[in-house]
C-alpha positions, 0 to 999 in steps of 0.5 A: 334777401336769400338772393342778396346773401348768395351774392354777398357770399360769392363776393366774400369768396372772391375777396378771400382769394384776393387776401392771399394776394394781399399777403404776397404784396406785403411780403414783396414790400409793395404795400405797407401794413400799419406804416407808410412804404419806404421812399425807395421802391424795393421790389418795384421791378419784381414780378408776381409769383405765378400762383398770385397771377393765376389767382388774379386772373381767375377772379371774374364776377358775373354780377352786374356792376350796379348790383355789387356793393360800392367800391373804388378801384386802384390800378398800380403802375407797370412796375407793379404789373398793373395790379388792380385793387378793389377798395372800400370807398376812398375818403377823398375830399369831395370824392374827387381824385387829385389831378395830377397825382401827388409826387410824394406821400401815400394813399390810405385804403382798406381792401374790399376783402379785408375792410378792417385792415388799413393799408397804405400805397405810395402815390408814385406807384398808382397809375389810375384811381377809378371811383365807383360812380365813374365806373357806373357812368362808364357802364351806362355809356357802354350799355347805351351804345349797345342799345340796351336802353332799359339797363342803361337807364337803371344806371343813370337813374341810380347816379341821378339819385345818389350822385347828381353832381357827378361830372359828365352825368348830365351829358350822358343822360342827354346822349342816352335819351337822344340815342333811345329816341333815334333808335326808336324812330329808325325802327318806326316805334314813334310812340316810344320815341315821343316820351324820350324826346319830351324828357330830353327837351326838359333837360336841354331845350337847346339840344342840337337837332332836337327841333328837327327830331320833334317835328319828324316824330310828331309828323309820323305820329299824326300821319299814323293816326290820320291813316286810322281816321282818328282825327281826334287823337291827331288833333290832340297830339298837335295841341300837345306839341305846343304844350310839351315843347313851348321853347321850340320853334315848331313849324309843323304845328301851324301846318297841321292846324291849317290842314285840320281847318282845311279838311274840316271845311271841305267836309262841311262843304260836302255836308251842305251840298248833300243837305241841299240834295236832301241826302241827309245820310251823307250830310250827317256823315260829312258833318260828323266827320268835320266835327271829329276833325275840328269840334268847334268848327264855325257852322258845324253845330248849326248845320248838325242841328239843322240836319237832325231837325230835318231828318233825325238820326239815332245810332244804336250799338248791338252785338246781334243784328236782326238780319232777317225774320223781322216778320217772323212770329218767333219771339227771339231777342233781336227780332223782338228788338226791331219788330216794333220799328220795322214791323209795327203792329196796330196794337202792341203790349207796352206794359204789364199789369196784374192780369197780363199785358197792357196793350195800347195803340197810337193808331186806334181806340179799342173798346170791349163790351162788358160781356167780352163778346164784342170789340170795337176798333176806331182809327184815330185821326193820326191813323187816317192822316197816314193813310189807314182806312177802316175798310182795309182793316176789316179786309185784313182781319177777314183774311186772318180768319179765312181758312187757307189764306196766307195771313190766317191766324188759326187762334184768331180764326177759331175765336172770331165769329163776325167782322163788321164795318160800322158806319164806314169808320168802325170795325167791330169784332164779334167773338164766339166766346170771351177771351181773357186778352182779346187785344192780343189778337189785334197785333196785326202788322201795319204793313198789311194795311197799305204800302209804304206809298199809301201809308207813309211814315208808319214804319222803317225799311231796312237799307243795304248794310254798310262797312262790310255788314257792320252798320245796318241802317233803317229809314222811315218811309215817306218824307220827313213831313210824314213824321215831323220831329221823329227819328228818321234814320236808325243805324244799328252798329254791330260790335264783336263784343260787349266791351267794344259796344260800351267803349263806343257808347262812352265815346259818343259814337253811338247814342244807345246800346241795346243790352248791357251784360250783367257783368258790366252793369256797375261800370256803366252805372258809374259813367257820368254821361250814360243812363242805364234803363231796365226792360220791363220783362225778363227773357227766357233762354232755351235750347231748341232740339232739331226734330230731324235728328232721331236721337233728339226725338227721344225724350230720354235723350232730351232729359239727358241734356237737361240733367247734363247742364249745370244751369244754376252754376252757369247763371251764378258763376258765369253770367253773374260772376258770383254776384246776386241780381234779382230775376236771374234764375233757372227754369223748369219750363218755357215761360218766365217766372217773374222777377219777384215772388208775386210778380204778375209776369210769372202768371204762367209759370208753375212754381210747383215744378222745380228745375231739374238738378245737375246730375251728370251721372244720370245724364250719361246713363239716360244718353246711353239708354237713348242711343241703345234704344235708337240702335235697337229701333234701327236694327228692328227696322232693318230686320223687318225690311229684310223679312218683307223682302224675303217674303216677296222673294218666296212668293215669286219663287226666288231663292234667298241670297246666301248672305240672307241665310241663317247664321251658323250655330254659335258652336259650329266651326264657322261661328268660331272662325267669325270675326269678333263683334266690332266696338261701337263707334264713338257718338257723333258730336251734336252741333249747337248753334248760337248767336253772337250775343256775349251771354249766348257765347259764354253760356254755350261754351260752358254747355259744351264743356259740361256735355263733353264731360259726360260723353255727349260731344258738342260742336259749336257753330256761331251765326250772325243775325237773329236766326241761323241761315238756312244752310246751317245744319244744327242739332240744338239751337240756343235762343233767347225768347221774349215770351211776354204774354204766355196766353198769346205766345203759348201756341206760337211757342209749343205747337207743331207750327211754332218754335218747338216744331213738334207737339204731342197729342197731349200738348195740342189738346192743352193748347186747345183748352187754353183757347177756350179759357174765359177768365184769368183763373182758367187761363192761369190754370191751363198755362200751368198745365201746359208748363207741366206737360212741357216740363216732362216732355221737353219740346224745348229744353229750359235753361234760365231767365235773365233780366235785361238792361239797355243804356243810352247817353243823356243827350238822348231823351224821352226814351222811357223808364222801363219799356218792353222793347228798345224802340217802344217809344222811338217816335218820342226819342229826341237827340240833343247836341253834345 
């Protein structure tokens, strides 16, 4: 409103100037006031006063015509110096100007400057009458010719709404649309040319050259989409041609449809040829390509089902590839995801109960004696059919207990007493003492029990990556007959971010995604064709200090990092976006705390130890103390080395170097002339390495900002895969750990040979005592003691735990309700035709 009032005020000032002109005209007798002008033309040949002419020339309104109040314009003849008069809208019959003008009489008007005063002007003195709507149309034509299509459209839309019967309006609209489409096409903006042509067709289906223009634009659009391998969009565009331009004879519709059929049939032929060669991967790619070109191509669905039944394939979207470490004991997320597929174990945890993990095996029946001192393992008929033998199993377990063997498991070796082969078919383990979860020690890899040729079909082998590292295929060993009906090929597709992975899931490009970020859960749950499934257990997020950095060896500095990270704020505001989700919480130790208060999954967590609060001032103080301590240690070490050298030199009778002589007294002239002590150099940034998971990216960016603010500079390094490459030098490593059975994982996590890479004497003794726990009460108490030691020593810097979800399309069935890992039920997965 203020802007409009300013414009009205500007117009008023202009009209006031014209009022002076009107008075001069009255004096000159050109316009009658309250009466008609005389029949003769007195003063018709008179020239206006210079002041009047100057006033007329000074009027220039910068406001666009469409934004001005409506007015008409009258131009007088040469005898009246061609004077232009802006008037209130004239009262003409049907708003039409007489043509030709009357030879007698006068026209009544009210000047825009003084609308309350009526005037008359002789028709014989008028050279031209311009109506407001005609001026708008002329301005629209000018803007169109200048290529200002947006501004021109505003004029034309106003005219269409208020003056729909204006002569020439329809022609102007059509010319505008044609010019806009032509300009967009010349600039290769085909997406902009298309709607202009559709609008032009709706106004005039017989517009000249419209057929040629529609075909040219649509051809380029289709070719553009085919270059991007987007056959679905190209096909939809061709279908839209017929629907959008039904009255046009478009020859390219049939031509494109014929090309689609030809291309789809060619891909189907390639698929059949590859299927006959038993190259099921190429066959599947070809038939999917054919279906993307023509979804209803005859024979496509049947061939797809035949391929899927012979060599079932599953496509999974991930944000972090497990490029290495599939045999690693490090329970990182990506490793835990693929280990059950690439490196399956004889016995695996499949659930969680009141007393820890629930273990099962499709290959063996495990029975423990009542006293807990013996465990019998009997291979199932399915295991024997796949080439597993009791002798191999007993031999590998003996290697696990053998000192110095590359397969030795120290905790297993300390617990097992004897390994016996009973009746040539059962393996019996005798334990030195009872253990709360002896099944956890039976998680030996099936790869140890035979080669892929000897035991076909038991695991998947990684194949070379495709599409520049975007696709990571895994193929089951053996022939399809070795695992009939089970998925034979799993292709993990790496996406740059979570939204790209979700879009692929919604489109059906992948059958599942391994992780749904917390901020995307509601969106995915509302999808009609997708199911969200929770994982059974939460994961723990920690920072692993690199012990090679002397600063991180100091407990004070590790505590500074712990106090300097607002873990609670990151979980609440960054990961959850201000919402509430059960199970998301900060931690005081390296073990999961469980989802609910009485969740058995938190049996190792010491609830008495609260997470360290966010104390940036204390963190900065501790960091300064740690750096001072490190500097003092370095200085003491240097002094000790110099003293040792001086002692050796004295014993050999050598004179010490001048540089090593005592410094002059502080009051001596030499000391006064000595340079002032240099300021300490700024701290070297810590390198924080993290994976490509979206939660890891957001978390590490927040951690960097928080530590930077307290004088602990951080540089971020991102790596692909489950673990950083060997050539990546880092000080801190952000890792998401799958610590699902602490009674088994504690040593693999906190020992000097574990994830932490260091262990104090107190921690080593506590881990040894855990191995001697004979019941769950002792095990829980000892794990909570280990938690306490870890809380104060910080071999790992605890951050938080997250509850995780994955999603799959409804066409993928028998996935499981709450699996521990994604591929836990992979042999049962079945994929229906969509």
